C-alpha positions in Angstrom: 16.1 -8.6 -35.1 13.8 -5.9 -36.5 15.2 -6.4 -40.0 14.2 -10.1 -39.8 10.7 -9.1 -38.6 10.4 -6.6 -41.5 11.2 -9.4 -44.0 8.6 -11.7 -42.4 6.1 -8.8 -42.6 6.3 -8.9 -46.4 5.3 -12.5 -46.6 1.5 -11.8 -46.8 2.0 -9.1 -49.5 4.1 -11.4 -51.6 1.7 -14.3 -51.2 -1.1 -12.0 -52.5 0.5 -12.5 -55.9 0.5 -16.3 -55.8 -1.0 -18.2 -58.7 -4.8 -18.7 -58.3 -5.8 -21.7 -56.3 -2.5 -22.0 -54.4 -3.0 -23.1 -50.8 -1.4 -21.2 -47.9 0.0 -24.5 -46.5 1.7 -25.2 -49.9 3.2 -21.7 -50.0 4.5 -22.1 -46.4 6.0 -25.5 -47.1 7.7 -24.2 -50.3 9.1 -21.2 -48.4 10.7 -23.3 -45.7 11.9 -26.0 -48.2 13.9 -23.5 -50.3 14.9 -21.2 -47.4 16.0 -24.1 -45.3 18.1 -25.7 -48.0 19.7 -22.3 -48.7 20.5 -21.8 -45.0 22.0 -25.3 -44.8 24.0 -24.7 -48.0 25.3 -21.4 -46.6 26.2 -23.2 -43.3 28.5 -25.7 -45.2 29.9 -23.3 -47.8 33.3 -22.8 -46.3 35.7 -25.0 -44.3 35.3 -22.8 -41.2 31.5 -23.1 -41.3 31.7 -26.8 -41.8 33.9 -26.9 -38.7 31.2 -25.0 -36.8 28.7 -27.6 -37.9 30.9 -30.5 -36.7 31.5 -28.8 -33.4 27.8 -28.3 -32.9 26.9 -31.9 -33.8 29.7 -33.1 -31.5 28.4 -31.1 -28.6 26.5 -32.5 -25.7 23.5 -34.8 -26.1 21.4 -32.0 -24.7 22.5 -29.6 -27.5 21.7 -32.2 -30.2 18.3 -32.8 -28.6 17.6 -29.1 -28.7 18.5 -29.0 -32.4 16.1 -31.8 -33.2 13.3 -30.4 -31.1 13.7 -26.9 -32.6 13.7 -28.3 -36.2 10.5 -30.2 -35.5 9.1 -27.0 -33.9 9.9 -25.0 -37.1 8.0 -27.5 -39.2 5.3 -27.8 -36.7 4.7 -24.1 -36.6 4.0 -24.0 -40.4 1.5 -26.9 -40.2 -0.3 -25.7 -37.1 -0.5 -22.1 -38.1 -1.8 -22.6 -41.7 -4.3 -25.3 -40.5 -5.5 -23.0 -37.7 -6.0 -20.1 -40.1 -8.1 -22.3 -42.4 -10.2 -23.5 -39.5 -10.7 -20.2 -37.7 -10.1 -17.5 -40.2 -7.0 -15.3 -40.7 -7.9 -12.8 -38.0 -8.4 -15.2 -35.1 -5.8 -17.7 -36.1 -3.1 -14.9 -36.4 -4.1 -13.1 -33.2 -4.0 -16.3 -31.1 -0.7 -17.5 -32.6 1.1 -14.1 -32.6 -0.4 -13.1 -29.2 0.4 -16.3 -27.4 4.0 -16.7 -28.7 5.6 -14.1 -26.4 3.8 -15.5 -23.4 4.9 -19.1 -24.2 8.4 -17.9 -24.8 8.6 -16.0 -21.5 7.2 -19.0 -19.5 9.4 -21.6 -21.3 12.5 -19.5 -20.9 11.9 -19.0 -17.2 11.0 -22.7 -16.6 14.2 -23.8 -18.3 16.5 -21.6 -16.2 16.4 -18.3 -18.1 16.6 -14.9 -16.4 13.7 -13.4 -14.5 11.3 -11.5 -16.7 11.3 -7.8 -15.8 8.4 -5.4 -15.7 9.6 -3.6 -18.8 9.3 -6.8 -20.9 5.9 -7.6 -19.4 4.5 -4.1 -20.2 6.1 -4.1 -23.6 4.8 -7.5 -24.5 1.3 -6.7 -23.3 1.2 -3.5 -25.3 2.6 -5.2 -28.5 0.2 -8.1 -28.2 -2.8 -5.7 -27.8 -1.6 -3.7 -30.8 -1.4 -6.9 -32.9 -5.0 -7.8 -31.8 -6.2 -4.4 -32.9 -4.2 -4.5 -36.2 -5.4 -8.0 -37.2 -9.0 -7.6 -36.2 -9.2 -4.0 -37.3 -12.1 -3.4 -34.9 -14.4 -5.4 -37.2 -17.3 -7.3 -36.1 -16.7 -11.0 -35.9 -13.3 -10.6 -34.3 -11.7 -12.7 -31.6 -14.9 -12.8 -29.5 -17.1 -14.0 -32.3 -19.1 -17.1 -32.0 -18.7 -20.2 -34.1 -15.0 -20.6 -33.7 -14.1 -24.2 -33.0 -11.8 -25.1 -30.1 -9.7 -27.3 -32.4 -8.7 -24.3 -34.6 -7.9 -22.2 -31.6 -5.9 -25.1 -30.1 -3.8 -25.4 -33.2 -3.1 -21.6 -33.2 -2.0 -22.0 -29.6 0.2 -24.9 -30.7 1.7 -22.7 -33.4 2.6 -20.1 -30.7 4.1 -22.8 -28.6 6.2 -24.2 -31.5 7.5 -20.7 -32.1 8.5 -20.4 -28.4 10.3 -23.8 -28.5 12.3 -22.8 -31.6 13.1 -19.3 -30.3 14.3 -20.6 -26.8 16.3 -23.5 -28.2 18.0 -21.4 -30.9 18.7 -18.6 -28.4 20.4 -21.1 -25.9 22.5 -22.7 -28.6 23.7 -19.4 -30.1 24.3 -17.6 -26.8 26.3 -20.6 -25.7 28.9 -19.6 -28.3 27.8 -21.7 -31.3 27.7 -20.0 -34.7 24.3 -18.7 -35.7 25.0 -19.8 -39.2 25.4 -23.4 -38.1 22.4 -23.3 -35.8 20.1 -21.8 -38.4 21.4 -24.0 -41.2 20.8 -27.2 -39.2 17.4 -26.1 -37.8 15.9 -25.0 -41.1 17.7 -27.7 -43.2 16.0 -30.2 -40.9 12.6 -28.4 -41.2 12.9 -28.4 -45.0 13.3 -32.2 -45.0 10.3 -32.6 -42.7 8.1 -30.4 -44.8 9.1 -31.9 -48.2 6.3 -34.5 -48.0 3.8 -31.7 -47.2 4.9 -29.8 -50.3 4.7 -32.9 -52.5 1.2 -33.7 -51.3 -0.1 -30.1 -51.8 -0.4 -30.0 -55.6 2.9 -28.3 -56.2 2.2 -27.7 -59.9 2.0 -23.9 -59.2 5.8 -24.0 -58.6 6.3 -24.5 -62.3 4.7 -21.2 -63.3 6.8 -18.0 -63.7 4.8 -16.3 -61.0 5.1 -19.4 -58.7 8.9 -19.5 -59.2 9.3 -15.8 -58.5 7.2 -16.0 -55.4 9.0 -19.0 -54.0 12.4 -17.4 -54.7 11.4 -14.3 -52.8 9.9 -16.1 -49.9 12.8 -18.6 -49.7 15.6 -16.1 -50.1 14.3 -12.9 -48.4 11.7 -13.9 -45.9 13.4 -17.1 -44.8 17.1 -17.3 -45.5 18.1 -13.7 -45.0 15.4 -13.0 -42.4 16.6 -15.9 -40.1 20.2 -15.0 -40.6 19.4 -11.6 -39.3 17.3 -13.2 -36.5 20.1 -15.6 -35.6 22.6 -12.7 -35.4 20.2 -10.8 -33.1 19.9 -13.8 -30.8 23.6 -13.4 -29.9 22.8 -10.4 -27.7 19.0 -10.5 -27.3 17.2 -13.0 -25.0 14.5 -15.2 -26.5 11.5 -13.5 -24.8 12.7 -10.1 -26.0 13.4 -11.5 -29.4 9.9 -12.9 -29.9 8.3 -9.6 -28.7 10.5 -7.7 -31.2 9.2 -10.1 -33.8 5.7 -8.6 -33.3 6.9 -5.8 -35.6 5.9 -8.2 -38.4 2.2 -7.3 -38.5 3.1 -3.6 -38.5 5.2 -4.0 -41.6 2.5 -6.1 -43.1 -0.1 -3.4 -42.5 2.2 -0.7 -44.0 2.8 -2.8 -47.1 -0.8 -3.5 -47.4 -1.4 0.3 -47.5 1.4 1.1 -49.9 1.5 -1.9 -52.2 -2.0 -3.3 -52.2 -3.9 -0.1 -51.7 -5.6 -1.1 -48.5 -7.0 1.5 -46.1 -5.9 2.0 -42.5 -8.6 3.0 -40.1 -8.2 4.9 -36.9 -8.2 1.6 -35.0 -5.4 0.4 -37.2 -3.3 3.5 -36.3 -3.9 2.8 -32.7 -2.6 -0.7 -33.1 0.4 0.6 -35.0 1.1 3.1 -32.2 0.8 0.4 -29.5 3.3 -2.0 -31.2 5.7 0.9 -32.1 5.7 2.1 -28.5 6.3 -1.4 -27.2 9.2 -2.0 -29.6 10.8 1.4 -28.8 10.6 0.5 -25.1 12.5 -2.8 -25.7 15.0 -1.5 -28.1 16.0 1.4 -25.9 16.0 -0.7 -22.7 19.7 -1.4 -22.4 22.9 -1.7 -24.4 23.5 -5.3 -25.5 26.3 -7.3 -23.9 28.5 -9.2 -26.3 28.2 -12.9 -25.8 31.0 -15.4 -25.6 32.6 -16.1 -29.0 32.9 -19.8 -28.6 31.8 -22.7 -26.3 35.2 -22.7 -24.8 34.9 -18.9 -24.0 31.5 -19.6 -22.5 33.0 -22.2 -20.1 35.8 -19.8 -19.0 33.3 -17.0 -18.5 31.1 -19.2 -16.2 34.1 -20.3 -14.2 35.3 -16.7 -13.8 31.9 -15.5 -12.6 
Protein backbone atom coordinates (compact mmCIF):
# COMPACT_ATOMS: atom_id res chain seq x y z
CA UNK A 1 0.00 0.00 0.00
CA UNK A 2 2.80 2.41 0.91
CA UNK A 3 4.75 1.48 -2.22
CA UNK A 4 1.71 2.49 -4.28
CA UNK A 5 1.40 5.79 -2.39
CA UNK A 6 5.10 6.46 -2.91
CA UNK A 7 4.67 6.03 -6.67
CA UNK A 8 1.69 8.42 -6.66
CA UNK A 9 3.79 10.93 -4.74
CA UNK A 10 6.21 11.19 -7.64
CA UNK A 11 3.47 12.31 -10.06
CA UNK A 12 3.81 16.02 -9.33
CA UNK A 13 7.59 15.98 -9.62
CA UNK A 14 7.38 14.15 -12.94
CA UNK A 15 4.70 16.53 -14.24
CA UNK A 16 7.04 19.42 -13.45
CA UNK A 17 9.06 18.34 -16.50
CA UNK A 18 6.08 18.31 -18.88
CA UNK A 19 6.35 20.29 -22.13
CA UNK A 20 5.42 23.96 -21.73
CA UNK A 21 1.72 24.68 -22.03
CA UNK A 22 0.55 21.16 -21.19
CA UNK A 23 -2.61 21.19 -19.08
CA UNK A 24 -2.92 19.15 -15.89
CA UNK A 25 -6.17 17.58 -17.13
CA UNK A 26 -4.45 16.38 -20.31
CA UNK A 27 -1.59 14.87 -18.29
CA UNK A 28 -4.05 13.11 -15.99
CA UNK A 29 -6.04 11.71 -18.92
CA UNK A 30 -2.87 10.47 -20.67
CA UNK A 31 -1.70 8.84 -17.44
CA UNK A 32 -4.93 6.88 -16.95
CA UNK A 33 -5.26 6.07 -20.66
CA UNK A 34 -1.83 4.42 -20.85
CA UNK A 35 -1.84 2.97 -17.33
CA UNK A 36 -5.35 1.60 -17.71
CA UNK A 37 -4.57 -0.09 -21.00
CA UNK A 38 -1.41 -1.60 -19.49
CA UNK A 39 -3.34 -2.94 -16.51
CA UNK A 40 -5.99 -4.40 -18.82
CA UNK A 41 -3.33 -5.97 -21.05
CA UNK A 42 -1.63 -7.49 -18.00
CA UNK A 43 -4.99 -8.82 -16.78
CA UNK A 44 -5.53 -10.78 -20.02
CA UNK A 45 -1.89 -11.77 -20.63
CA UNK A 46 -2.23 -15.42 -19.55
CA UNK A 47 -4.93 -18.08 -19.72
CA UNK A 48 -5.23 -18.09 -15.94
CA UNK A 49 -5.73 -14.33 -15.77
CA UNK A 50 -8.29 -14.43 -18.59
CA UNK A 51 -10.17 -17.06 -16.59
CA UNK A 52 -10.14 -14.69 -13.61
CA UNK A 53 -11.62 -11.98 -15.84
CA UNK A 54 -14.39 -14.29 -17.04
CA UNK A 55 -15.21 -15.35 -13.50
CA UNK A 56 -15.43 -11.76 -12.38
CA UNK A 57 -17.65 -10.76 -15.30
CA UNK A 58 -19.84 -13.82 -14.71
CA UNK A 59 -20.27 -12.97 -11.02
CA UNK A 60 -23.40 -11.48 -9.50
CA UNK A 61 -25.15 -8.46 -10.93
CA UNK A 62 -24.05 -6.53 -7.85
CA UNK A 63 -20.37 -7.29 -8.59
CA UNK A 64 -20.72 -6.14 -12.20
CA UNK A 65 -22.47 -2.97 -11.06
CA UNK A 66 -19.63 -2.31 -8.60
CA UNK A 67 -17.11 -2.68 -11.44
CA UNK A 68 -18.92 -0.16 -13.63
CA UNK A 69 -19.42 2.30 -10.76
CA UNK A 70 -15.77 2.08 -9.72
CA UNK A 71 -14.53 2.60 -13.31
CA UNK A 72 -16.71 5.71 -13.61
CA UNK A 73 -15.37 6.89 -10.24
CA UNK A 74 -11.74 6.49 -11.38
CA UNK A 75 -12.44 8.66 -14.43
CA UNK A 76 -14.58 11.06 -12.42
CA UNK A 77 -11.80 11.61 -9.90
CA UNK A 78 -9.41 12.80 -12.61
CA UNK A 79 -11.93 15.24 -14.09
CA UNK A 80 -13.20 16.59 -10.76
CA UNK A 81 -9.77 16.93 -9.17
CA UNK A 82 -8.01 18.72 -12.01
CA UNK A 83 -10.98 21.04 -12.59
CA UNK A 84 -11.14 21.82 -8.88
CA UNK A 85 -7.43 22.63 -8.80
CA UNK A 86 -7.86 25.00 -11.72
CA UNK A 87 -10.80 26.75 -10.01
CA UNK A 88 -9.49 26.92 -6.44
CA UNK A 89 -5.74 26.67 -6.75
CA UNK A 90 -3.48 23.72 -6.03
CA UNK A 91 -3.38 24.14 -2.24
CA UNK A 92 -7.09 24.32 -1.53
CA UNK A 93 -8.14 21.80 -4.18
CA UNK A 94 -5.61 19.25 -2.98
CA UNK A 95 -6.38 19.75 0.71
CA UNK A 96 -10.13 19.36 0.24
CA UNK A 97 -9.82 16.31 -2.04
CA UNK A 98 -7.15 14.49 -0.02
CA UNK A 99 -8.57 15.47 3.36
CA UNK A 100 -12.13 14.45 2.53
CA UNK A 101 -11.32 11.09 0.90
CA UNK A 102 -10.69 9.14 4.16
CA UNK A 103 -13.84 10.56 5.71
CA UNK A 104 -15.96 9.64 2.70
CA UNK A 105 -14.36 6.19 2.60
CA UNK A 106 -15.01 5.49 6.27
CA UNK A 107 -18.63 6.63 6.02
CA UNK A 108 -19.30 4.75 2.77
CA UNK A 109 -17.68 1.57 4.06
CA UNK A 110 -19.74 1.68 7.22
CA UNK A 111 -23.01 2.52 5.41
CA UNK A 112 -22.53 -0.42 3.03
CA UNK A 113 -22.05 -2.97 5.78
CA UNK A 114 -18.34 -2.62 6.51
CA UNK A 115 -16.77 -3.13 9.94
CA UNK A 116 -17.11 -0.56 12.70
CA UNK A 117 -14.44 2.15 12.54
CA UNK A 118 -12.19 1.97 15.58
CA UNK A 119 -10.67 4.80 17.59
CA UNK A 120 -7.19 4.05 16.23
CA UNK A 121 -8.35 4.64 12.63
CA UNK A 122 -10.18 7.84 13.59
CA UNK A 123 -7.16 9.28 15.42
CA UNK A 124 -4.72 8.28 12.69
CA UNK A 125 -6.96 9.67 9.95
CA UNK A 126 -7.42 12.98 11.77
CA UNK A 127 -3.65 13.31 12.30
CA UNK A 128 -2.83 12.37 8.69
CA UNK A 129 -5.43 14.76 7.26
CA UNK A 130 -4.13 17.57 9.49
CA UNK A 131 -0.58 16.81 8.37
CA UNK A 132 -1.64 16.97 4.73
CA UNK A 133 -3.28 20.36 5.29
CA UNK A 134 -0.07 21.66 6.86
CA UNK A 135 2.06 20.19 4.06
CA UNK A 136 -0.01 21.50 1.17
CA UNK A 137 -0.68 24.97 2.56
CA UNK A 138 2.78 25.30 4.12
CA UNK A 139 1.45 27.80 6.63
CA UNK A 140 1.22 30.40 3.89
CA UNK A 141 -1.28 33.21 3.81
CA UNK A 142 -4.15 32.54 1.49
CA UNK A 143 -4.53 28.95 2.59
CA UNK A 144 -7.73 27.04 3.13
CA UNK A 145 -9.45 29.85 4.92
CA UNK A 146 -8.69 32.47 2.29
CA UNK A 147 -11.51 34.43 0.74
CA UNK A 148 -12.50 34.39 -2.88
CA UNK A 149 -12.72 30.65 -3.22
CA UNK A 150 -15.84 29.63 -5.14
CA UNK A 151 -18.20 27.02 -3.78
CA UNK A 152 -18.16 25.28 -7.16
CA UNK A 153 -14.45 24.54 -6.99
CA UNK A 154 -14.67 23.28 -3.41
CA UNK A 155 -17.66 21.16 -4.38
CA UNK A 156 -15.70 19.56 -7.22
CA UNK A 157 -12.80 18.83 -4.83
CA UNK A 158 -15.28 17.15 -2.48
CA UNK A 159 -16.66 15.20 -5.45
CA UNK A 160 -13.10 14.04 -6.22
CA UNK A 161 -12.72 12.80 -2.64
CA UNK A 162 -16.05 11.00 -2.93
CA UNK A 163 -15.02 9.39 -6.24
CA UNK A 164 -11.84 8.12 -4.61
CA UNK A 165 -13.90 6.65 -1.77
CA UNK A 166 -16.31 4.90 -4.17
CA UNK A 167 -13.44 3.36 -6.11
CA UNK A 168 -11.58 2.26 -2.97
CA UNK A 169 -14.59 0.66 -1.29
CA UNK A 170 -15.77 -1.11 -4.46
CA UNK A 171 -12.29 -2.43 -5.30
CA UNK A 172 -11.75 -3.54 -1.71
CA UNK A 173 -15.02 -5.47 -1.61
CA UNK A 174 -14.34 -7.18 -4.93
CA UNK A 175 -10.79 -8.18 -4.04
CA UNK A 176 -11.51 -9.25 -0.47
CA UNK A 177 -14.34 -11.43 -1.80
CA UNK A 178 -11.63 -13.55 -3.42
CA UNK A 179 -11.41 -12.02 -6.90
CA UNK A 180 -7.97 -11.52 -8.43
CA UNK A 181 -6.64 -8.01 -7.86
CA UNK A 182 -5.13 -8.16 -11.36
CA UNK A 183 -8.57 -8.77 -12.88
CA UNK A 184 -10.23 -6.09 -10.76
CA UNK A 185 -7.62 -3.41 -11.49
CA UNK A 186 -7.45 -4.33 -15.17
CA UNK A 187 -11.20 -3.97 -15.67
CA UNK A 188 -11.50 -0.81 -13.54
CA UNK A 189 -8.67 1.12 -15.13
CA UNK A 190 -9.23 -0.31 -18.60
CA UNK A 191 -12.78 1.03 -18.38
CA UNK A 192 -11.55 4.38 -17.05
CA UNK A 193 -9.05 4.61 -19.93
CA UNK A 194 -11.89 4.26 -22.43
CA UNK A 195 -13.95 6.89 -20.59
CA UNK A 196 -11.08 9.40 -20.53
CA UNK A 197 -9.97 8.89 -24.14
CA UNK A 198 -12.28 11.69 -25.41
CA UNK A 199 -10.89 14.03 -22.72
CA UNK A 200 -7.36 13.34 -23.92
CA UNK A 201 -8.35 13.84 -27.56
CA UNK A 202 -10.05 17.16 -26.77
CA UNK A 203 -7.12 18.49 -24.73
CA UNK A 204 -4.65 19.32 -27.53
CA UNK A 205 -2.62 16.11 -27.19
CA UNK A 206 0.15 17.28 -29.50
CA UNK A 207 2.55 17.36 -26.53
CA UNK A 208 2.46 13.54 -26.57
CA UNK A 209 4.45 13.55 -29.80
CA UNK A 210 7.47 15.25 -28.24
CA UNK A 211 10.33 13.26 -26.69
CA UNK A 212 9.69 14.80 -23.28
CA UNK A 213 5.95 14.17 -23.57
CA UNK A 214 6.49 10.52 -24.47
CA UNK A 215 8.93 10.01 -21.58
CA UNK A 216 6.56 11.69 -19.11
CA UNK A 217 3.54 9.69 -20.26
CA UNK A 218 5.52 6.44 -20.12
CA UNK A 219 6.64 7.12 -16.55
CA UNK A 220 3.20 8.22 -15.36
CA UNK A 221 1.44 5.34 -17.09
CA UNK A 222 3.85 2.56 -16.12
CA UNK A 223 5.10 3.59 -12.66
CA UNK A 224 2.47 5.88 -11.10
CA UNK A 225 -0.54 4.02 -12.52
CA UNK A 226 0.09 0.42 -13.61
CA UNK A 227 2.66 -0.58 -10.98
CA UNK A 228 1.22 1.66 -8.27
CA UNK A 229 -2.29 0.24 -8.58
CA UNK A 230 -1.04 -3.33 -8.77
CA UNK A 231 0.68 -2.68 -5.42
CA UNK A 232 -2.49 -1.00 -4.15
CA UNK A 233 -4.67 -3.89 -5.31
CA UNK A 234 -2.40 -6.42 -3.59
CA UNK A 235 -2.65 -4.39 -0.40
CA UNK A 236 -6.44 -4.40 -0.57
CA UNK A 237 -6.39 -8.17 -0.05
CA UNK A 238 -5.53 -7.69 3.62
CA UNK A 239 -6.22 -3.99 4.32
CA UNK A 240 -9.71 -2.50 4.64
CA UNK A 241 -10.71 0.40 2.39
CA UNK A 242 -10.75 3.08 5.16
CA UNK A 243 -7.25 2.10 6.31
CA UNK A 244 -6.04 1.87 2.70
CA UNK A 245 -7.15 5.42 1.88
CA UNK A 246 -5.54 6.78 5.05
CA UNK A 247 -2.28 4.97 4.19
CA UNK A 248 -2.55 6.62 0.78
CA UNK A 249 -2.00 9.96 2.53
CA UNK A 250 1.71 9.09 2.41
CA UNK A 251 1.51 10.50 -1.13
CA UNK A 252 2.02 14.19 -0.18
CA UNK A 253 4.87 13.21 2.15
CA UNK A 254 6.73 11.58 -0.74
CA UNK A 255 5.87 14.56 -2.95
CA UNK A 256 7.33 16.96 -0.38
CA UNK A 257 10.55 14.93 -0.06
CA UNK A 258 10.97 14.71 -3.84
CA UNK A 259 10.35 18.42 -4.12
CA UNK A 260 13.20 18.97 -1.66
CA UNK A 261 15.64 16.48 -3.23
CA UNK A 262 14.85 16.75 -6.96
CA UNK A 263 13.39 20.21 -7.48
CA UNK A 264 15.45 22.05 -4.85
CA UNK A 265 12.42 23.26 -2.90
CA UNK A 266 12.80 24.27 0.74
CA UNK A 267 10.93 22.76 3.65
CA UNK A 268 9.88 25.06 6.46
CA UNK A 269 9.40 24.18 10.11
CA UNK A 270 5.69 23.99 9.34
CA UNK A 271 6.38 21.45 6.59
CA UNK A 272 8.36 19.27 9.00
CA UNK A 273 5.44 19.38 11.44
CA UNK A 274 3.14 18.16 8.65
CA UNK A 275 5.56 15.37 7.74
CA UNK A 276 5.76 14.30 11.38
CA UNK A 277 1.96 14.21 11.75
CA UNK A 278 1.47 12.06 8.66
CA UNK A 279 4.39 9.80 9.58
CA UNK A 280 3.02 9.24 13.07
CA UNK A 281 -0.43 8.45 11.70
CA UNK A 282 0.92 5.95 9.17
CA UNK A 283 3.12 4.26 11.76
CA UNK A 284 0.06 3.91 14.00
CA UNK A 285 -1.92 2.18 11.26
CA UNK A 286 0.88 -0.02 9.93
CA UNK A 287 1.70 -1.29 13.43
CA UNK A 288 -1.93 -1.71 14.46
CA UNK A 289 -2.33 -5.44 13.85
CA UNK A 290 -1.02 -8.32 11.79
CA UNK A 291 -3.02 -8.77 8.56
CA UNK A 292 -5.32 -11.72 8.19
CA UNK A 293 -5.04 -13.60 4.90
CA UNK A 294 -8.26 -13.25 2.88
CA UNK A 295 -10.03 -16.08 1.07
CA UNK A 296 -8.19 -17.13 -2.09
CA UNK A 297 -11.28 -17.50 -4.26
CA UNK A 298 -15.02 -16.69 -4.25
CA UNK A 299 -15.71 -20.35 -3.43
CA UNK A 300 -13.40 -20.17 -0.40
CA UNK A 301 -15.17 -17.00 0.66
CA UNK A 302 -18.56 -18.75 0.68
CA UNK A 303 -17.17 -21.67 2.66
CA UNK A 304 -15.64 -19.30 5.19
CA UNK A 305 -18.94 -17.49 5.67
CA UNK A 306 -20.79 -20.77 6.23
CA UNK A 307 -18.16 -22.01 8.68
CA UNK A 308 -18.34 -18.83 10.73
